[in-house]
C-alpha positions, 0 to 999 in steps of 0.5 A: 320522239313522241308518236301521236295517233289520231282516231276517227270513225273511218280514218279519213278525217284523221288522215287529213288532220294528221297531215296538217299537224305534221306540216305544223310540227315541221314549221314549229321545229318539233320532231314528232310522228303523227299517224291516223287510224280508224277506230276499228284498227285502234287496238293494233296501233296502241303499243307503238304510240305515246298519245291518242287523240280521239275525234269528237264524234267518238265522244260516246265511246271515250270512257271505253277508249280511255280504259283501253289507252290506260291499259297500254300506258298511253295518254289520251285526249278528246279532240273538239269538233272544230279541229276538222275545220280550217285552223283546227290543226293548231288546236289539235297540236296545242292539245297534243302538246298539253297532253304529251309527257313533259318535254316530249313535244318541244321545238328543236329550234330552241337555242336554250332549254329553259324548262329545267332550272 
């Protein structure tokens, strides 16, 4: 199962987004763990995650965060600022789906796997 960590400055916005994304994952039948954290706590979480999503307001720190994620073999993406608004969970989830290792964020509701020949 894929573990996604959403990081923002204080952790409040990422907590709300993580909650909405978990509900969306359940509705889509996708088994995933989605957690939230502040940027101060990031280092203590990286060894246990597969994908790191960074809030847009941390854009200036993104190159450093990319290097940190790479050192832990964690995929990373920069969230657009619109994900913290209504409907933003879908944008964030779609970004996570595009960045996750192949086949890691797929629906468990599928009756046939058409991704493998």
